[in-house]
DSSP file (Angstrom, degrees, kcal/mol; ACC not computed):
  #  RESIDUE AA STRUCTURE BP1 BP2  ACC     N-H-->O    O-->H-N    N-H-->O    O-->H-N    TCO  KAPPA ALPHA  PHI   PSI    X-CA   Y-CA   Z-CA
    1    1 A X              0   0    0      0, 0.0     6,-0.2     0, 0.0     2,-0.0   0.000 360.0 360.0 360.0 151.0   39.2   27.8   26.9
    2    2 A X    >   -     0   0    0      4,-1.3     3,-1.6     1,-0.1     6,-0.0  -0.189 360.0 -79.1 -91.7-170.1   38.3   31.4   26.2
    3    3 A X  T 3  S+     0   0    0      1,-0.3    -1,-0.1     2,-0.1     0, 0.0   0.735 130.0  53.0 -64.1 -21.7   39.5   34.6   28.1
    4    4 A X  T 3  S-     0   0    0      2,-0.1    -1,-0.3     1,-0.0     0, 0.0   0.523 115.8-114.1 -96.0   1.0   37.0   34.0   30.9
    5    5 A X    <   +     0   0    0     -3,-1.6     2,-0.3     1,-0.3    -2,-0.1   0.666  64.5 143.4  85.2  13.4   38.2   30.4   31.5
    6    6 A X        -     0   0    0      1,-0.0    -4,-1.3     4,-0.0    -1,-0.3  -0.704  45.2-132.0 -92.9 145.2   35.0   28.5   30.4
    7    7 A X     >  -     0   0    0     -2,-0.3     4,-2.6    -6,-0.2     5,-0.2  -0.314  31.9-100.7 -83.2 171.3   35.3   25.3   28.6
    8    8 A X  H  > S+     0   0    0      1,-0.2     4,-2.2     2,-0.2     5,-0.2   0.888 124.1  53.2 -58.2 -38.2   33.2   24.7   25.4
    9    9 A X  H  > S+     0   0    0      1,-0.2     4,-2.6     2,-0.2    -1,-0.2   0.929 109.9  46.5 -62.1 -45.0   30.7   22.7   27.4
   10   10 A X  H  > S+     0   0    0      1,-0.2     4,-2.4     2,-0.2     5,-0.2   0.889 111.8  51.2 -69.9 -34.7   30.3   25.5   30.0
   11   11 A X  H  X S+     0   0    0     -4,-2.6     4,-1.9     2,-0.2    -1,-0.2   0.881 110.9  48.4 -66.5 -34.0   29.9   28.1   27.2
   12   12 A X  H  X S+     0   0    0     -4,-2.2     4,-3.0    -5,-0.2     5,-0.2   0.951 112.0  49.8 -66.5 -48.0   27.2   26.0   25.5
   13   13 A X  H  X S+     0   0    0     -4,-2.6     4,-1.7     1,-0.2    -2,-0.2   0.894 113.6  46.6 -60.6 -41.2   25.3   25.5   29.0
   14   14 A X  H  X S+     0   0    0     -4,-2.4     4,-2.0     2,-0.2    -1,-0.2   0.918 111.4  50.8 -68.0 -40.5   25.5   29.3   29.5
   15   15 A X  H  X S+     0   0    0     -4,-1.9     4,-2.2     1,-0.2    -2,-0.2   0.923 113.1  45.1 -56.1 -50.7   24.3   30.1   26.0
   16   16 A X  H  X S+     0   0    0     -4,-3.0     4,-1.2     2,-0.2    -1,-0.2   0.800 106.4  61.6 -71.7 -26.8   21.3   27.7   26.4
   17   17 A X  H  < S+     0   0    0     -4,-1.7    -1,-0.2    -5,-0.2    -2,-0.2   0.943 113.7  34.5 -56.3 -52.4   20.6   29.1   29.8
   18   18 A X  H >< S+     0   0    0     -4,-2.0     3,-0.9     1,-0.2    -2,-0.2   0.759 110.9  61.0 -86.7 -21.7   20.0   32.6   28.3
   19   19 A X  H 3< S+     0   0    0     -4,-2.2     3,-0.3     1,-0.2    -1,-0.2   0.776 108.8  45.9 -66.1 -27.6   18.5   31.4   25.1
   20   20 A X  T 3X S+     0   0    0     -4,-1.2     4,-2.3     1,-0.2    -1,-0.2   0.152  76.7 112.6 -97.5  14.1   15.8   29.9   27.1
   21   21 A X  H <> S+     0   0    0     -3,-0.9     4,-2.8     1,-0.2    -1,-0.2   0.888  76.1  51.3 -63.0 -38.7   15.1   32.7   29.4
   22   22 A X  H  > S+     0   0    0     -3,-0.3     4,-2.4    -4,-0.2     5,-0.3   0.916 107.6  51.9 -63.1 -42.6   11.6   33.5   28.1
   23   23 A X  H  > S+     0   0    0      2,-0.2     4,-2.5    -4,-0.2    -1,-0.2   0.936 110.7  50.1 -57.1 -43.6   10.4   29.9   28.4
   24   24 A X  H  X S+     0   0    0     -4,-2.3     4,-2.6     1,-0.2     5,-0.2   0.964 111.6  47.5 -58.2 -50.9   11.6   30.0   32.0
   25   25 A X  H  X S+     0   0    0     -4,-2.8     4,-2.1     1,-0.2    -1,-0.2   0.829 110.5  50.4 -58.5 -34.5    9.8   33.2   32.7
   26   26 A X  H  X S+     0   0    0     -4,-2.4     4,-2.1     2,-0.2    -1,-0.2   0.901 112.6  48.6 -72.7 -41.6    6.5   32.0   31.1
   27   27 A X  H  X S+     0   0    0     -4,-2.5     4,-1.8    -5,-0.3    -2,-0.2   0.907 112.6  46.6 -63.8 -40.3    6.7   28.8   33.2
   28   28 A X  H  X S+     0   0    0     -4,-2.6     4,-2.6     2,-0.2    -2,-0.2   0.860 111.1  52.4 -63.4 -38.3    7.4   30.8   36.4
   29   29 A X  H  X S+     0   0    0     -4,-2.1     4,-2.2    -5,-0.2    -2,-0.2   0.944 109.9  49.9 -63.3 -45.2    4.5   33.2   35.5
   30   30 A X  H  X S+     0   0    0     -4,-2.1     4,-2.4     1,-0.2    -2,-0.2   0.890 111.6  47.7 -56.7 -47.0    2.2   30.1   35.1
   31   31 A X  H  X S+     0   0    0     -4,-1.8     4,-2.4     1,-0.2    -1,-0.2   0.918 111.7  50.8 -66.2 -45.1    3.4   28.7   38.5
   32   32 A X  H  X S+     0   0    0     -4,-2.6     4,-2.1     2,-0.2    -2,-0.2   0.857 109.5  50.2 -64.2 -40.2    2.8   32.1   40.2
   33   33 A X  H  X S+     0   0    0     -4,-2.2     4,-2.2     2,-0.2    -1,-0.2   0.943 110.6  49.5 -66.0 -47.5   -0.8   32.4   38.7
   34   34 A X  H  X S+     0   0    0     -4,-2.4     4,-0.9     1,-0.2    -2,-0.2   0.922 111.9  47.5 -55.0 -44.7   -1.6   29.0   39.9
   35   35 A X  H >X S+     0   0    0     -4,-2.4     4,-0.9     1,-0.2     3,-0.7   0.890 109.2  55.0 -64.6 -38.6   -0.3   29.7   43.5
   36   36 A X  H 3< S+     0   0    0     -4,-2.1     3,-0.5     1,-0.2    -1,-0.2   0.870  99.2  61.5 -65.7 -34.3   -2.2   33.0   43.5
   37   37 A X  H 3< S+     0   0    0     -4,-2.2    -1,-0.2     1,-0.2    -2,-0.2   0.878 114.3  35.2 -53.5 -33.2   -5.5   31.2   42.7
   38   38 A X  H << S+     0   0    0     -4,-0.9    -1,-0.2    -3,-0.7    -2,-0.2   0.543  94.2 110.1-100.2  -6.4   -5.1   29.3   46.0
   39   39 A X     <  +     0   0    0     -4,-0.9    -3,-0.0    -3,-0.5    -4,-0.0  -0.482  36.7 177.6 -78.3 140.9   -3.5   32.1   48.1
   40   40 A X        +     0   0    0     -2,-0.2     2,-0.7     5,-0.0    -1,-0.1   0.515  51.3  97.8-116.6  -6.5   -5.6   33.6   50.9
   41   41 A X     >  -     0   0    0      1,-0.2     4,-2.4     2,-0.0     5,-0.2  -0.731  61.2-152.2 -86.5 120.0   -3.1   36.1   52.4
   42   42 A X  H  > S+     0   0    0     -2,-0.7     4,-2.8     1,-0.2     5,-0.2   0.862  95.9  55.2 -55.9 -38.5   -3.8   39.6   51.0
   43   43 A X  H  > S+     0   0    0      1,-0.2     4,-2.2     2,-0.2    -1,-0.2   0.954 111.2  44.7 -66.8 -48.4    0.0   40.6   51.6
   44   44 A X  H  > S+     0   0    0      2,-0.2     4,-2.5     1,-0.2    -1,-0.2   0.858 110.5  54.4 -64.0 -33.9    1.1   37.5   49.4
   45   45 A X  H  X S+     0   0    0     -4,-2.4     4,-2.3     2,-0.2    -2,-0.2   0.945 110.3  45.9 -61.8 -48.9   -1.5   38.3   46.8
   46   46 A X  H  X S+     0   0    0     -4,-2.8     4,-1.4     2,-0.2    -2,-0.2   0.865 113.7  49.6 -67.0 -33.1   -0.2   41.9   46.4
   47   47 A X  H  X S+     0   0    0     -4,-2.2     4,-2.4    -5,-0.2     3,-0.3   0.961 108.4  52.7 -56.4 -54.2    3.4   40.6   46.3
   48   48 A X  H  X S+     0   0    0     -4,-2.5     4,-2.2     1,-0.3    -2,-0.2   0.854 108.3  51.4 -59.9 -37.1    2.5   38.1   43.7
   49   49 A X  H  X S+     0   0    0     -4,-2.3     4,-2.3     2,-0.2    -1,-0.3   0.886 107.4  52.8 -65.4 -35.7    0.9   40.8   41.5
   50   50 A X  H  X S+     0   0    0     -4,-1.4     4,-2.1    -3,-0.3    -2,-0.2   0.912 110.6  47.2 -59.3 -45.0    3.9   42.8   41.7
   51   51 A X  H  X S+     0   0    0     -4,-2.4     4,-2.9     2,-0.2    -2,-0.2   0.912 109.7  52.6 -61.9 -44.6    5.9   39.8   40.6
   52   52 A X  H  X S+     0   0    0     -4,-2.2     4,-2.7     2,-0.2    -2,-0.2   0.899 107.6  52.4 -58.2 -46.2    3.5   39.2   37.8
   53   53 A X  H  X S+     0   0    0     -4,-2.3     4,-1.5     1,-0.2    -1,-0.2   0.931 111.8  47.1 -52.3 -51.9    4.0   42.9   36.6
   54   54 A X  H  X S+     0   0    0     -4,-2.1     4,-3.0     2,-0.2    -2,-0.2   0.886 110.6  50.4 -60.8 -45.7    7.7   42.4   36.6
   55   55 A X  H  X S+     0   0    0     -4,-2.9     4,-2.2     1,-0.2    -1,-0.2   0.912 108.3  51.4 -65.4 -44.3    7.6   39.2   34.8
   56   56 A X  H  <>S+     0   0    0     -4,-2.7     5,-2.0     2,-0.2    -1,-0.2   0.817 111.5  48.3 -60.3 -31.2    5.4   40.5   32.1
   57   57 A X  H ><5S+     0   0    0     -4,-1.5     3,-2.7     3,-0.2    -2,-0.2   0.926 110.2  52.7 -65.8 -50.3    7.9   43.5   31.6
   58   58 A X  H 3<5S+     0   0    0     -4,-3.0    -2,-0.2     1,-0.3    -1,-0.2   0.892 103.0  57.8 -54.0 -40.4   10.7   41.0   31.5
   59   59 A X  T 3<5S-     0   0    0     -4,-2.2    -1,-0.3    -5,-0.2    -2,-0.2   0.382 116.5-120.2 -66.7  -2.4    8.9   39.2   28.8
   60   60 A X  T < 5 +     0   0    0     -3,-2.7     2,-0.3     1,-0.2    -3,-0.2   0.832  53.6 163.9  52.4  43.3    9.0   42.4   26.9
   61   61 A X      < -     0   0    0     -5,-2.0    -1,-0.2     1,-0.1     5,-0.1  -0.661  52.6 -86.6 -80.8 143.2    5.2   42.7   26.6
   62   62 A X    >>  -     0   0    0     -2,-0.3     4,-2.4     1,-0.1     3,-0.8  -0.226  32.9-125.3 -52.4 130.5    4.1   46.2   25.7
   63   63 A X  H 3> S+     0   0    0      1,-0.2     4,-2.2     2,-0.2     5,-0.1   0.796 110.2  56.4 -49.6 -34.0    3.7   48.5   28.8
   64   64 A X  H 3> S+     0   0    0      2,-0.2     4,-2.3     1,-0.2    -1,-0.2   0.922 110.0  45.4 -59.6 -47.1    0.1   49.4   27.7
   65   65 A X  H <> S+     0   0    0     -3,-0.8     4,-3.2     2,-0.2    -2,-0.2   0.856 107.9  55.7 -69.2 -37.1   -0.8   45.7   27.7
   66   66 A X  H  X S+     0   0    0     -4,-2.4     4,-1.9     2,-0.2    -1,-0.2   0.953 109.7  47.7 -62.1 -43.9    0.9   45.0   31.0
   67   67 A X  H  X S+     0   0    0     -4,-2.2     4,-2.2    -5,-0.3     3,-0.2   0.954 112.2  48.3 -61.7 -46.4   -1.2   47.7   32.5
   68   68 A X  H  X S+     0   0    0     -4,-2.3     4,-0.5     1,-0.2    -2,-0.2   0.925 112.6  49.4 -59.9 -45.3   -4.4   46.4   31.0
   69   69 A X  H  < S+     0   0    0     -4,-3.2     5,-0.4     1,-0.2    -1,-0.2   0.836 122.2  32.8 -65.3 -30.2   -3.6   42.8   32.1
   70   70 A X  H  < S+     0   0    0     -4,-1.9    -2,-0.2    -3,-0.2    -1,-0.2   0.551  95.0  83.5-102.3 -16.3   -2.8   43.9   35.8
   71   71 A X  H  < S+     0   0    0     -4,-2.2    -3,-0.1     1,-0.2    -2,-0.1   0.889 100.1  36.9 -70.7 -33.2   -5.2   46.8   36.5
   72   72 A X  S  < S-     0   0    0     -4,-0.5    -1,-0.2     2,-0.1    -2,-0.1   0.669  99.9-134.1 -82.8 -21.1   -8.2   44.7   37.4
   73   73 A X        +     0   0    0      1,-0.2     2,-0.7    -3,-0.2    -3,-0.1   0.882  49.0 155.3  66.7  38.3   -6.1   42.0   39.2
   74   74 A X    >>  -     0   0    0     -5,-0.4     4,-1.4     1,-0.2     3,-0.8  -0.844  36.2-159.6-101.1 117.7   -8.0   39.2   37.4
   75   75 A X  H 3> S+     0   0    0     -2,-0.7     4,-3.5     1,-0.2     5,-0.2   0.863  88.7  65.9 -66.1 -28.0   -6.0   36.0   37.2
   76   76 A X  H 3> S+     0   0    0      1,-0.2     4,-2.7     2,-0.2    -1,-0.2   0.912  99.5  50.8 -55.3 -37.5   -8.3   34.8   34.3
   77   77 A X  H <> S+     0   0    0     -3,-0.8     4,-2.0     2,-0.2    -1,-0.2   0.933 110.3  50.1 -70.1 -39.0   -7.0   37.6   32.1
   78   78 A X  H  X S+     0   0    0     -4,-1.4     4,-2.6     1,-0.2    -2,-0.2   0.933 111.0  51.7 -63.6 -43.0   -3.3   36.6   32.9
   79   79 A X  H  X S+     0   0    0     -4,-3.5     4,-2.3     1,-0.2    -1,-0.2   0.951 106.4  50.1 -56.1 -47.1   -4.2   32.9   32.1
   80   80 A X  H  X S+     0   0    0     -4,-2.7     4,-1.9     1,-0.2    -1,-0.2   0.893 111.2  51.2 -63.3 -39.5   -5.7   33.7   28.8
   81   81 A X  H  X S+     0   0    0     -4,-2.0     4,-2.5     1,-0.2    -1,-0.2   0.929 109.6  51.2 -57.6 -46.1   -2.3   35.8   28.0
   82   82 A X  H  X S+     0   0    0     -4,-2.6     4,-2.3     1,-0.2    -2,-0.2   0.859 106.0  54.1 -64.0 -35.7   -0.3   32.8   29.0
   83   83 A X  H  < S+     0   0    0     -4,-2.3    -1,-0.2     2,-0.2    -2,-0.2   0.895 110.0  46.9 -61.0 -40.4   -2.3   30.6   26.7
   84   84 A X  H  < S+     0   0    0     -4,-1.9    -2,-0.2     2,-0.2    -1,-0.2   0.920 112.9  50.4 -62.0 -45.5   -1.5   33.1   23.8
   85   85 A X  H  <        0   0    0     -4,-2.5    -2,-0.2     1,-0.3    -1,-0.2   0.904 360.0 360.0 -58.9 -43.0    2.1   33.0   24.7
   86   86 A X     <        0   0    0     -4,-2.3    -1,-0.3    -5,-0.2    -2,-0.2   0.434 360.0 360.0 -84.5 360.0    2.3   29.2   24.9
């Protein structure tokens, strides 16, 4: 065990968790876009766009591109970017 008390198995699980952060964010972003296509509540749609903006920032996409992708609030533009990422 190391100084934090994690076993080798736990260390590997933690490392894998952080190594796959980008993949998890892309998957969550895709799910969010799918849900927004079906959403009818304006409040939930606005909250969804704020989450999309944060996820794109967390994926380390250039701030100018994030603004371009979210300014018109068109899900088709986000979908195309997801295709590029995946």
